[in-house]
N, C-alpha and C positions, 0 to 999 in steps of 0.2 A: 783364908779364901784367896785364891789366886785371881789376879786381874787379867782381863782380856788385853790383847795387844792394843785395841782401840782405847780402852780405859787408861792403860798405862801411858800411852802417847798423849792423851788428853791431859792427864795430871802433870806430865812433864811440861807440856805447853803452857799450862796455867802457872806452873812454877816459874818458868822463864819470863812470862809476862810480869809476874810480881817482882822478880829481880830487876827486870828492865825498868819498871815503874819506880822502884826504889833508887836505882842508879840515876834515873832522870831527875828525880827530886833532889838527890844529893848534888848533882851537877848544877842545877838551878840555884839551890841554896848557897852553894859556894860563890856563884856569880852575883847574886843579888846582894844589895848593900847591907841589909839588916833583917832582923826577924820579922818585922812588920811586912816587908816586901814578900818574904817567903810565905807568910800567912795569906797574903793577897793572892799569890800564885796558887797555893793549895785550894783556896776558895774557888778560883777560876777553874782549876782542874775538876773540882767536885760539881760545880754548877754549870760549867761550859758557858757562863755568861762573861762578857768582856770586863776585865778589871784593869784599871790604869796602873802600870808598873813603872818604877823609876828605872833609868838606864844604869846598868852596872858599869863600872869602869873595866877596862880591859885588864888592868893589873888586879888580879882577882884575890890577892891577899890583902884584906882590909888593913891589917896591922902594918904591912909594908907601905901601903899607900899613905896611911896616916903618918908614918915615919918620914916619908919624902916631903909631905906637905909641911909638917912641923919643923923639919930640919932645914930644908932648902927653899921652900916656896913662901910660906907665911912670913918668915922673918924679913924677906925682901919685897913683900907685896906693898906697893905704895898705899898710903893711907886712904886716898880717894877710892881705890879699888876695894880695899877692905871694907870701907863704909858702904859701898854699893852692894857688895856681896852680902853683908849683914842685912841691909835693907830689903834684899830680895829673898832672904832665907825662908820667910813665912809664906811666900807665894805658893799656891798648890802645885804649880808647875816649875818650882825653883830648879829642879834637875835639868831644865832646858838651858840654863846658863852655862857659859864657857867654864870648863874646869880650870881652877887656878893654876895647876901645873901645866896644862896646855896653854893657858894665857901667858905663862912665863916664857915658854918657847916662842910664842907668837911675838912677844915683846923683843926677844933676842933677835929674831929674824927681821923685824921692823928696823931695829937699830943697824943691822948689817946692810939692809937695802936703802935706808934713809929715804923713804918715799915722800913725794910732795902731793900725790894724788892717789887716793885709795877708794875702794868700793867694798861695801859690806852687805851681804844678802842674809837677812835674818838677824835681828837686833835683840829681841826679847827685852830685858831690863837694861841692857847696854854695857855689860862687863867688858866684852871684847872691844866694843866701840869706844869706851872710855880709855882703855889701855892704849888703843891706837891713837886717840886724840892726845893723850899725854906724851906719846913717843914721837910723833911726827913734828916737823918744824912748825913754828907759830903761823906761818902763811900756808901750811898744808891744808888740804881739803878732803873730806870723807863724804862720799855719797852713800847714805845708809838707807836701806830699803826694808820695810817690814809691813805686814798687813795689820798690825795692832799698835796703834799709838799709845793706848792706855798702859801697856807694859813698859814701853819706852819711857813714859812719864814717871814711872816708879824710880828710875835712875836719874831722871833729868835734874832734880835738885842737886844731886852730887856732881853731875857734869857742870852745872852752872857754878857751883861752889869752887870747882877746880879751875874755872875760868877757861874752859876749852870749847864751850858751846859754839863759838864763832867758826870753829873748824868743821862743823857738822851740818850737812844738808840732809835732814831726815825727810824721807818720802814714804807716806802711808799708802802702800799699794802692793799688789802682786808684783813679783820681780820681773817676770818675763816681758810684760809690756814696756817696762821702764828700760830694760836692756835693749829691746828692739828699737825704742825711741832714740836712745843714745846712738845706736848704730846707723840711724838715718843721717847723722851728721858725719861725713867722712873725716873731719878733724878729730873726732872722738876716738877713732881707731888707733890703737897703740898709745893712748894718752894716759892710761893708768899704770901705776907702778906695782900695785899690790891689791889682792882681793882675798876676802875671807867669806866663806859660805857655811852657814849653819842654819839651814832652812828645810823645806820639804824635800825629803830624800828622793822621791820619785822624779824630781826635776833636776837632780844634780848634773846629769849629762847634758840636758838642755842648757843649764847655766854654763857649764864648761865650754860648750861650743861657742856661746856668745862672748864669754869672758876672754877666750883665747884671741878674739878680735880686738877687744878693748884693752887688754894688758899688753904692754910693750914687750919686745924681745928682751929677755933677761929679767922680766918681772916675775913676781911670785904669786901663786894661787894656793890657798889653804882650804881644805874641805874637812869639816868636823864630822864625827860619828861614822867614819867609814869602816869601823870594825864592829859596830853595833853591839858593844858589850862583849865581844868575843864570839857572838852567836854565828858569825859568818862561817866559822869552822865547825859548828855543831851539826849533827844530823837534824833534819827539819823536825822530826817528831819529838826531839828534846827541847825545842824552842817554844816558849810560851806563845799561845795563839795570838796575843795582842802584839807580839813583836815580829811576827813572820813576814808581814808585807814589806816593812822597811828593811828587814834582813835581806830579802831578795833584791831590793833596790840597791843596797850597799854592795852585794855580790856582783850585780850587773855593772854598777859604776866602776868598781875596782877592776873588773875585767876590761872594760872599755878604756879607762884611763891608763892602764898598764900597757895597752897596745898603741897608745897615742905617741907616735914618733916625734911629735912637735914639742914634747916636754921631757924633762928629766924629772923623776919622781922619787919620793921617799915616803914610805908609810910608817908612821911612828905610833907605837903602842902607848900613847899617853891619853888620859881621860877616856873617851869612848872611841879612840882611834882617830888619828889625823893623817890625811894625805897631803903632802907638800909637793907642788909642781913648780918647776921653773921653765918658763917658755924659752925655747931655744931657736924656734923659727916660726 
């Protein structure tokens, strides 16, 4: 029995939808870190209910990522950082911590800049905060801002054990009011050497505008998660629903900071993507 043109077209369309769905799942499975994450994604696709997903790393070969960690990162990771990473591992939001390979790059930059005064927006359990405190001079100071002191206190015993707590001024607050308060004092403008941001992605550009006034010319700003697991380059329909909002935020921030003539930039595919800016005017 022959098919009508409409029936044939319908079957082809259904076949293409099936192939596209299979390709989308294959793409997501490659990007997500483990089978459990993929099962969560599949559940979300079937139920259309929000499911919390871990952030995949941009380097989407898990074997290669583990090779880099085991060969070049973990052997050189200071014991306090290793201890804090292990202490944070069982937290349900542990994936929010700074990736150790990204932290290694951050330490490298801190040593090149040798900052005396830094600012950090988004602390979580304090991995990046601790590596900064371990790296800057003994009389250096870090203004650390986070809305949740409880997560900071997970890493605080390790920070105290490392004897660097005196370098940290932790402020439990939304970041924008604190930045605006700092800018009320003209002496604060251009007084910071280094900034690290790993917080709410929808405010990255707001943070950047204020930090550009607080960081001195020649100072460094680092923004985490700017490639959002590589999804910034995906078609939107291939991106898990739970990740679409911040994906759009990352795309918009990347476009704006790329056009900012007041900075030199480098976007590095480490961890979840890092954008490094150097203020030039």
